[in-house]
Structures are given as structure tokens and as C-alpha cells.
CHARMM internal coordinates of N, CA and C (Angstrom, degrees):
IC EDIT
DIST 1 N 1 CA 1.4423
DIST 1 CA 1 C 1.5232
ANGL 1 N 1 CA 1 C 109.35
DIST 1 C 2 N 1.3246
ANGL 1 CA 1 C 2 N 116.76
DIHE 1 N 1 CA 1 C 2 N 136.32
DIST 2 N 2 CA 1.4536
ANGL 1 C 2 N 2 CA 121.85
DIHE 1 CA 1 C 2 N 2 CA -177.48
DIST 2 CA 2 C 1.5219
ANGL 2 N 2 CA 2 C 109.74
DIHE 1 C 2 N 2 CA 2 C -87.01
DIST 2 C 3 N 1.3263
ANGL 2 CA 2 C 3 N 115.41
DIHE 2 N 2 CA 2 C 3 N 137.31
DIST 3 N 3 CA 1.4514
ANGL 2 C 3 N 3 CA 120.78
DIHE 2 CA 2 C 3 N 3 CA 177.15
DIST 3 CA 3 C 1.5237
ANGL 3 N 3 CA 3 C 107.80
DIHE 2 C 3 N 3 CA 3 C -139.96
DIST 3 C 4 N 1.3441
ANGL 3 CA 3 C 4 N 116.40
DIHE 3 N 3 CA 3 C 4 N 121.48
DIST 4 N 4 CA 1.4571
ANGL 3 C 4 N 4 CA 122.41
DIHE 3 CA 3 C 4 N 4 CA 178.21
DIST 4 CA 4 C 1.5250
ANGL 4 N 4 CA 4 C 107.75
DIHE 3 C 4 N 4 CA 4 C -123.76
DIST 4 C 5 N 1.3260
ANGL 4 CA 4 C 5 N 116.49
DIHE 4 N 4 CA 4 C 5 N 126.85
DIST 5 N 5 CA 1.4584
ANGL 4 C 5 N 5 CA 121.40
DIHE 4 CA 4 C 5 N 5 CA 179.38
DIST 5 CA 5 C 1.5252
ANGL 5 N 5 CA 5 C 108.24
DIHE 4 C 5 N 5 CA 5 C -127.48
DIST 5 C 6 N 1.3379
ANGL 5 CA 5 C 6 N 116.72
DIHE 5 N 5 CA 5 C 6 N 127.15
DIST 6 N 6 CA 1.4630
ANGL 5 C 6 N 6 CA 121.90
DIHE 5 CA 5 C 6 N 6 CA 174.10
DIST 6 CA 6 C 1.5170
ANGL 6 N 6 CA 6 C 106.76
DIHE 5 C 6 N 6 CA 6 C -114.54
DIST 6 C 7 N 1.3342
ANGL 6 CA 6 C 7 N 115.45
DIHE 6 N 6 CA 6 C 7 N 119.32
DIST 7 N 7 CA 1.4591
ANGL 6 C 7 N 7 CA 120.72
DIHE 6 CA 6 C 7 N 7 CA -176.72
DIST 7 CA 7 C 1.5178
ANGL 7 N 7 CA 7 C 109.26
DIHE 6 C 7 N 7 CA 7 C -141.62
DIST 7 C 8 N 1.3048
ANGL 7 CA 7 C 8 N 116.98
DIHE 7 N 7 CA 7 C 8 N 123.37
DIST 8 N 8 CA 1.4658
ANGL 7 C 8 N 8 CA 122.66
DIHE 7 CA 7 C 8 N 8 CA 179.73
DIST 8 CA 8 C 1.5261
ANGL 8 N 8 CA 8 C 112.45
DIHE 7 C 8 N 8 CA 8 C 55.05
DIST 8 C 9 N 1.3375
ANGL 8 CA 8 C 9 N 117.25
DIHE 8 N 8 CA 8 C 9 N 39.36
DIST 9 N 9 CA 1.4602
ANGL 8 C 9 N 9 CA 121.43
DIHE 8 CA 8 C 9 N 9 CA 177.88
DIST 9 CA 9 C 1.5184
ANGL 9 N 9 CA 9 C 114.58
DIHE 8 C 9 N 9 CA 9 C 77.85
DIST 9 C 10 N 1.3190
ANGL 9 CA 9 C 10 N 118.51
DIHE 9 N 9 CA 9 C 10 N 6.37
DIST 10 N 10 CA 1.4703
ANGL 9 C 10 N 10 CA 122.34
DIHE 9 CA 9 C 10 N 10 CA 177.95
DIST 10 CA 10 C 1.5171
ANGL 10 N 10 CA 10 C 108.69
DIHE 9 C 10 N 10 CA 10 C -114.49
DIST 10 C 11 N 1.3336
ANGL 10 CA 10 C 11 N 115.93
DIHE 10 N 10 CA 10 C 11 N 146.41
DIST 11 N 11 CA 1.4612
ANGL 10 C 11 N 11 CA 121.06
DIHE 10 CA 10 C 11 N 11 CA -177.57
DIST 11 CA 11 C 1.5221
ANGL 11 N 11 CA 11 C 109.72
DIHE 10 C 11 N 11 CA 11 C -114.52
DIST 11 C 12 N 1.3189
ANGL 11 CA 11 C 12 N 115.24
DIHE 11 N 11 CA 11 C 12 N 138.06
DIST 12 N 12 CA 1.4553
ANGL 11 C 12 N 12 CA 122.29
DIHE 11 CA 11 C 12 N 12 CA 173.07
DIST 12 CA 12 C 1.5226
ANGL 12 N 12 CA 12 C 106.87
DIHE 11 C 12 N 12 CA 12 C -120.60
DIST 12 C 13 N 1.3217
ANGL 12 CA 12 C 13 N 116.82
DIHE 12 N 12 CA 12 C 13 N 124.85
DIST 13 N 13 CA 1.4576
ANGL 12 C 13 N 13 CA 122.10
DIHE 12 CA 12 C 13 N 13 CA -176.53
DIST 13 CA 13 C 1.5207
ANGL 13 N 13 CA 13 C 108.98
DIHE 12 C 13 N 13 CA 13 C -123.50
DIST 13 C 14 N 1.3113
ANGL 13 CA 13 C 14 N 115.75
DIHE 13 N 13 CA 13 C 14 N 124.48
DIST 14 N 14 CA 1.4596
ANGL 13 C 14 N 14 CA 121.42
DIHE 13 CA 13 C 14 N 14 CA 177.52
DIST 14 CA 14 C 1.5217
ANGL 14 N 14 CA 14 C 107.49
DIHE 13 C 14 N 14 CA 14 C -118.51
DIST 14 C 15 N 1.3325
ANGL 14 CA 14 C 15 N 117.02
DIHE 14 N 14 CA 14 C 15 N 98.91
DIST 15 N 15 CA 1.4539
ANGL 14 C 15 N 15 CA 122.67
DIHE 14 CA 14 C 15 N 15 CA -175.83
DIST 15 CA 15 C 1.5279
ANGL 15 N 15 CA 15 C 108.48
DIHE 14 C 15 N 15 CA 15 C -162.09
DIST 15 C 16 N 1.3224
ANGL 15 CA 15 C 16 N 117.09
DIHE 15 N 15 CA 15 C 16 N 166.64
DIST 16 N 16 CA 1.4584
ANGL 15 C 16 N 16 CA 121.55
DIHE 15 CA 15 C 16 N 16 CA 175.10
DIST 16 CA 16 C 1.5179
ANGL 16 N 16 CA 16 C 108.56
DIHE 15 C 16 N 16 CA 16 C -85.21
DIST 16 C 17 N 1.3281
ANGL 16 CA 16 C 17 N 117.00
DIHE 16 N 16 CA 16 C 17 N 105.96
DIST 17 N 17 CA 1.4547
ANGL 16 C 17 N 17 CA 122.51
DIHE 16 CA 16 C 17 N 17 CA -177.98
DIST 17 CA 17 C 1.5217
ANGL 17 N 17 CA 17 C 109.17
DIHE 16 C 17 N 17 CA 17 C -103.79
DIST 17 C 18 N 1.3212
ANGL 17 CA 17 C 18 N 115.81
DIHE 17 N 17 CA 17 C 18 N 129.61
DIST 18 N 18 CA 1.4578
ANGL 17 C 18 N 18 CA 121.72
DIHE 17 CA 17 C 18 N 18 CA -179.76
DIST 18 CA 18 C 1.5188
ANGL 18 N 18 CA 18 C 111.61
DIHE 17 C 18 N 18 CA 18 C -89.73
DIST 18 C 19 N 1.3284
ANGL 18 CA 18 C 19 N 117.34
DIHE 18 N 18 CA 18 C 19 N -38.40
DIST 19 N 19 CA 1.4606
ANGL 18 C 19 N 19 CA 121.22
DIHE 18 CA 18 C 19 N 19 CA -176.30
DIST 19 CA 19 C 1.5212
ANGL 19 N 19 CA 19 C 109.31
DIHE 18 C 19 N 19 CA 19 C -156.28
DIST 19 C 20 N 1.3283
ANGL 19 CA 19 C 20 N 115.89
DIHE 19 N 19 CA 19 C 20 N 149.25
DIST 20 N 20 CA 1.4647
ANGL 19 C 20 N 20 CA 121.87
DIHE 19 CA 19 C 20 N 20 CA 173.90
DIST 20 CA 20 C 1.5232
ANGL 20 N 20 CA 20 C 106.97
DIHE 19 C 20 N 20 CA 20 C -122.24
DIST 20 C 21 N 1.3300
ANGL 20 CA 20 C 21 N 116.18
DIHE 20 N 20 CA 20 C 21 N 125.04
DIST 21 N 21 CA 1.4628
ANGL 20 C 21 N 21 CA 121.94
DIHE 20 CA 20 C 21 N 21 CA 179.59
DIST 21 CA 21 C 1.5209
ANGL 21 N 21 CA 21 C 108.44
DIHE 20 C 21 N 21 CA 21 C -116.44
DIST 21 C 22 N 1.3194
ANGL 21 CA 21 C 22 N 116.36
DIHE 21 N 21 CA 21 C 22 N 144.21
DIST 22 N 22 CA 1.4530
ANGL 21 C 22 N 22 CA 120.61
DIHE 21 CA 21 C 22 N 22 CA 176.35
DIST 22 CA 22 C 1.5217
ANGL 22 N 22 CA 22 C 107.46
DIHE 21 C 22 N 22 CA 22 C -112.31
DIST 22 C 23 N 1.3036
ANGL 22 CA 22 C 23 N 116.77
DIHE 22 N 22 CA 22 C 23 N 135.22
DIST 23 N 23 CA 1.4541
ANGL 22 C 23 N 23 CA 120.11
DIHE 22 CA 22 C 23 N 23 CA -178.87
DIST 23 CA 23 C 1.5072
ANGL 23 N 23 CA 23 C 110.25
DIHE 22 C 23 N 23 CA 23 C -151.89
DIST 23 C 24 N 1.3238
ANGL 23 CA 23 C 24 N 115.65
DIHE 23 N 23 CA 23 C 24 N -168.25
DIST 24 N 24 CA 1.4498
ANGL 23 C 24 N 24 CA 121.73
DIHE 23 CA 23 C 24 N 24 CA 179.71
DIST 24 CA 24 C 1.5151
ANGL 24 N 24 CA 24 C 108.52
DIHE 23 C 24 N 24 CA 24 C -130.21
DIST 24 C 25 N 1.3162
ANGL 24 CA 24 C 25 N 116.87
DIHE 24 N 24 CA 24 C 25 N 135.15
DIST 25 N 25 CA 1.4626
ANGL 24 C 25 N 25 CA 120.71
DIHE 24 CA 24 C 25 N 25 CA 177.50
DIST 25 CA 25 C 1.5209
ANGL 25 N 25 CA 25 C 107.30
DIHE 24 C 25 N 25 CA 25 C -72.10
DIST 25 C 26 N 1.3417
ANGL 25 CA 25 C 26 N 116.68
DIHE 25 N 25 CA 25 C 26 N 128.62
DIST 26 N 26 CA 1.4604
ANGL 25 C 26 N 26 CA 121.48
DIHE 25 CA 25 C 26 N 26 CA -177.46
DIST 26 CA 26 C 1.5178
ANGL 26 N 26 CA 26 C 110.72
DIHE 25 C 26 N 26 CA 26 C -122.53
DIST 26 C 27 N 1.3019
ANGL 26 CA 26 C 27 N 115.42
DIHE 26 N 26 CA 26 C 27 N 150.69
DIST 27 N 27 CA 1.4487
ANGL 26 C 27 N 27 CA 122.46
DIHE 26 CA 26 C 27 N 27 CA -178.88
DIST 27 CA 27 C 1.5230
ANGL 27 N 27 CA 27 C 111.21
DIHE 26 C 27 N 27 CA 27 C -69.42
DIST 27 C 28 N 1.3357
ANGL 27 CA 27 C 28 N 116.01
DIHE 27 N 27 CA 27 C 28 N 136.28
DIST 28 N 28 CA 1.4599
ANGL 27 C 28 N 28 CA 123.46
DIHE 27 CA 27 C 28 N 28 CA 170.62
DIST 28 CA 28 C 1.5230
ANGL 28 N 28 CA 28 C 105.54
DIHE 27 C 28 N 28 CA 28 C -135.45
DIST 28 C 29 N 1.3101
ANGL 28 CA 28 C 29 N 117.27
DIHE 28 N 28 CA 28 C 29 N 109.65
DIST 29 N 29 CA 1.4665
ANGL 28 C 29 N 29 CA 120.16
DIHE 28 CA 28 C 29 N 29 CA -176.47
DIST 29 CA 29 C 1.5203
ANGL 29 N 29 CA 29 C 109.21
DIHE 28 C 29 N 29 CA 29 C 61.86
DIST 29 C 30 N 1.3296
ANGL 29 CA 29 C 30 N 116.11
DIHE 29 N 29 CA 29 C 30 N -124.51
DIST 30 N 30 CA 1.4679
ANGL 29 C 30 N 30 CA 118.47
DIHE 29 CA 29 C 30 N 30 CA 177.79
DIST 30 CA 30 C 1.5290
ANGL 30 N 30 CA 30 C 111.24
DIHE 29 C 30 N 30 CA 30 C -105.58
DIST 30 C 31 N 1.3266
ANGL 30 CA 30 C 31 N 117.35
DIHE 30 N 30 CA 30 C 31 N 19.19
DIST 31 N 31 CA 1.4684
ANGL 30 C 31 N 31 CA 122.65
DIHE 30 CA 30 C 31 N 31 CA 178.82
DIST 31 CA 31 C 1.5120
ANGL 31 N 31 CA 31 C 110.46
DIHE 30 C 31 N 31 CA 31 C -125.20
DIST 31 C 32 N 1.3329
ANGL 31 CA 31 C 32 N 115.95
DIHE 31 N 31 CA 31 C 32 N -150.16
DIST 32 N 32 CA 1.4537
ANGL 31 C 32 N 32 CA 120.41
DIHE 31 CA 31 C 32 N 32 CA -178.80
DIST 32 CA 32 C 1.5164
ANGL 32 N 32 CA 32 C 109.65
DIHE 31 C 32 N 32 CA 32 C -149.35
DIST 32 C 33 N 1.3426
ANGL 32 CA 32 C 33 N 116.00
DIHE 32 N 32 CA 32 C 33 N 156.45
DIST 33 N 33 CA 1.4638
ANGL 32 C 33 N 33 CA 121.98
DIHE 32 CA 32 C 33 N 33 CA 176.29
DIST 33 CA 33 C 1.5158
ANGL 33 N 33 CA 33 C 109.65
DIHE 32 C 33 N 33 CA 33 C -74.73
DIST 33 C 34 N 1.3128
ANGL 33 CA 33 C 34 N 116.18
DIHE 33 N 33 CA 33 C 34 N 169.46
DIST 34 N 34 CA 1.4602
ANGL 33 C 34 N 34 CA 125.90
DIHE 33 CA 33 C 34 N 34 CA 178.97
DIST 34 CA 34 C 1.5212
ANGL 34 N 34 CA 34 C 110.51
DIHE 33 C 34 N 34 CA 34 C 65.98
DIST 34 C 35 N 1.3148
ANGL 34 CA 34 C 35 N 117.01
DIHE 34 N 34 CA 34 C 35 N 34.35
DIST 35 N 35 CA 1.4582
ANGL 34 C 35 N 35 CA 123.19
DIHE 34 CA 34 C 35 N 35 CA 175.82
DIST 35 CA 35 C 1.5208
ANGL 35 N 35 CA 35 C 111.88
DIHE 34 C 35 N 35 CA 35 C 42.89
DIST 35 C 36 N 1.2983
ANGL 35 CA 35 C 36 N 114.27
DIHE 35 N 35 CA 35 C 36 N 59.80
DIST 36 N 36 CA 1.4507
ANGL 35 C 36 N 36 CA 120.47
DIHE 35 CA 35 C 36 N 36 CA -175.59
DIST 36 CA 36 C 1.5192
ANGL 36 N 36 CA 36 C 110.07
DIHE 35 C 36 N 36 CA 36 C -130.77
DIST 36 C 37 N 1.2946
ANGL 36 CA 36 C 37 N 115.95
DIHE 36 N 36 CA 36 C 37 N 156.01
DIST 37 N 37 CA 1.4559
ANGL 36 C 37 N 37 CA 121.28
DIHE 36 CA 36 C 37 N 37 CA 174.08
DIST 37 CA 37 C 1.5196
ANGL 37 N 37 CA 37 C 109.15
DIHE 36 C 37 N 37 CA 37 C -66.67
DIST 37 C 38 N 1.3176
ANGL 37 CA 37 C 38 N 117.49
DIHE 37 N 37 CA 37 C 38 N 149.13
DIST 38 N 38 CA 1.4583
ANGL 37 C 38 N 38 CA 118.63
DIHE 37 CA 37 C 38 N 38 CA -177.77
DIST 38 CA 38 C 1.5224
ANGL 38 N 38 CA 38 C 112.96
DIHE 37 C 38 N 38 CA 38 C -70.44
DIST 38 C 39 N 1.3284
ANGL 38 CA 38 C 39 N 117.98
DIHE 38 N 38 CA 38 C 39 N -7.99
DIST 39 N 39 CA 1.4663
ANGL 38 C 39 N 39 CA 119.04
DIHE 38 CA 38 C 39 N 39 CA 175.37
DIST 39 CA 39 C 1.5224
ANGL 39 N 39 CA 39 C 111.62
DIHE 38 C 39 N 39 CA 39 C -67.63
DIST 39 C 40 N 1.3582
ANGL 39 CA 39 C 40 N 117.62
DIHE 39 N 39 CA 39 C 40 N -12.87
DIST 40 N 40 CA 1.4603
ANGL 39 C 40 N 40 CA 121.43
DIHE 39 CA 39 C 40 N 40 CA 179.56
DIST 40 CA 40 C 1.5270
ANGL 40 N 40 CA 40 C 112.70
DIHE 39 C 40 N 40 CA 40 C -98.88
DIST 40 C 41 N 1.3187
ANGL 40 CA 40 C 41 N 119.18
DIHE 40 N 40 CA 40 C 41 N 4.87
DIST 41 N 41 CA 1.4688
ANGL 40 C 41 N 41 CA 121.77
DIHE 40 CA 40 C 41 N 41 CA -178.90
DIST 41 CA 41 C 1.5256
ANGL 41 N 41 CA 41 C 109.43
DIHE 40 C 41 N 41 CA 41 C -57.44
DIST 41 C 42 N 1.3203
ANGL 41 CA 41 C 42 N 115.40
DIHE 41 N 41 CA 41 C 42 N 130.72
DIST 42 N 42 CA 1.4593
ANGL 41 C 42 N 42 CA 122.02
DIHE 41 CA 41 C 42 N 42 CA 179.11
DIST 42 CA 42 C 1.5163
ANGL 42 N 42 CA 42 C 114.56
DIHE 41 C 42 N 42 CA 42 C 86.85
DIST 42 C 43 N 1.3246
ANGL 42 CA 42 C 43 N 118.36
DIHE 42 N 42 CA 42 C 43 N -7.38
DIST 43 N 43 CA 1.4534
ANGL 42 C 43 N 43 CA 121.14
DIHE 42 CA 42 C 43 N 43 CA 178.99
DIST 43 CA 43 C 1.5202
ANGL 43 N 43 CA 43 C 110.34
DIHE 42 C 43 N 43 CA 43 C -89.39
DIST 43 C 44 N 1.3158
ANGL 43 CA 43 C 44 N 116.78
DIHE 43 N 43 CA 43 C 44 N 155.06
DIST 44 N 44 CA 1.4636
ANGL 43 C 44 N 44 CA 122.34
DIHE 43 CA 43 C 44 N 44 CA 177.25
DIST 44 CA 44 C 1.5210
ANGL 44 N 44 CA 44 C 109.18
DIHE 43 C 44 N 44 CA 44 C -80.06
DIST 44 C 45 N 1.3227
ANGL 44 CA 44 C 45 N 116.48
DIHE 44 N 44 CA 44 C 45 N 143.72
DIST 45 N 45 CA 1.4623
ANGL 44 C 45 N 45 CA 121.18
DIHE 44 CA 44 C 45 N 45 CA -179.04
DIST 45 CA 45 C 1.5227
ANGL 45 N 45 CA 45 C 109.30
DIHE 44 C 45 N 45 CA 45 C -138.07
DIST 45 C 46 N 1.3120
ANGL 45 CA 45 C 46 N 115.79
DIHE 45 N 45 CA 45 C 46 N 163.31
DIST 46 N 46 CA 1.4521
ANGL 45 C 46 N 46 CA 122.59
DIHE 45 CA 45 C 46 N 46 CA 171.33
DIST 46 CA 46 C 1.5212
ANGL 46 N 46 CA 46 C 107.56
DIHE 45 C 46 N 46 CA 46 C -116.81
DIST 46 C 47 N 1.3287
ANGL 46 CA 46 C 47 N 116.18
DIHE 46 N 46 CA 46 C 47 N 138.08
DIST 47 N 47 CA 1.4612
ANGL 46 C 47 N 47 CA 121.98
DIHE 46 CA 46 C 47 N 47 CA 176.38
DIST 47 CA 47 C 1.5173
ANGL 47 N 47 CA 47 C 106.25
DIHE 46 C 47 N 47 CA 47 C -113.40
DIST 47 C 48 N 1.3247
ANGL 47 CA 47 C 48 N 116.45
DIHE 47 N 47 CA 47 C 48 N 122.14
DIST 48 N 48 CA 1.4526
ANGL 47 C 48 N 48 CA 121.77
DIHE 47 CA 47 C 48 N 48 CA 179.20
DIST 48 CA 48 C 1.5136
ANGL 48 N 48 CA 48 C 108.78
DIHE 47 C 48 N 48 CA 48 C -103.80
DIST 48 C 49 N 1.3262
ANGL 48 CA 48 C 49 N 117.58
DIHE 48 N 48 CA 48 C 49 N 127.71
DIST 49 N 49 CA 1.4573
ANGL 48 C 49 N 49 CA 122.96
DIHE 48 CA 48 C 49 N 49 CA 178.36
DIST 49 CA 49 C 1.5156
ANGL 49 N 49 CA 49 C 106.93
DIHE 48 C 49 N 49 CA 49 C -101.30
DIST 49 C 50 N 1.3369
ANGL 49 CA 49 C 50 N 115.38
DIHE 49 N 49 CA 49 C 50 N 112.25
DIST 50 N 50 CA 1.4648
ANGL 49 C 50 N 50 CA 120.82
DIHE 49 CA 49 C 50 N 50 CA -179.41
DIST 50 CA 50 C 1.5143
ANGL 50 N 50 CA 50 C 111.31
DIHE 49 C 50 N 50 CA 50 C -83.84
DIST 50 C 51 N 1.3216
ANGL 50 CA 50 C 51 N 116.50
DIHE 50 N 50 CA 50 C 51 N 149.64
DIST 51 N 51 CA 1.4580
ANGL 50 C 51 N 51 CA 121.31
DIHE 50 CA 50 C 51 N 51 CA 173.49
DIST 51 CA 51 C 1.5221
ANGL 51 N 51 CA 51 C 108.10
DIHE 50 C 51 N 51 CA 51 C -73.36
DIST 51 C 52 N 1.3271
ANGL 51 CA 51 C 52 N 117.22
DIHE 51 N 51 CA 51 C 52 N 148.33
DIST 52 N 52 CA 1.4688
ANGL 51 C 52 N 52 CA 120.89
DIHE 51 CA 51 C 52 N 52 CA 178.73
DIST 52 CA 52 C 1.4970
ANGL 52 N 52 CA 52 C 111.21
DIHE 51 C 52 N 52 CA 52 C -73.61
END
COOR INIT
IC SEED 1 N 1 CA 1 C
IC BUILD
């Protein structure tokens, strides 16, 4: 069962994670990669790959 808690700017994630990737959100047209709002363009992000 997945459980995500955000409290005081910190995140706690309880899930089966297969891989964690670090990348940067980049502009594509008038949006951004990594299915993100364009307000995050240029910011660092983490991509978590969950097990099926």
C-alpha cells in the first residue's frame, strides 16, 4: 500500500521503489518534460520508479 506524507516541507514515502533518478525539468514547447507544470522549468527533480 502506498503512503505519502508531506509535513513541514519534508516528504515521507512508503512504497516499493525500484529506482530513483535525478534530473532537471526542461522546456518543451510551452510546457515541460517529466509531466510537470512549467513553473518548475530549470529546477532539480527526483523521479521515482515504482514496482508494479
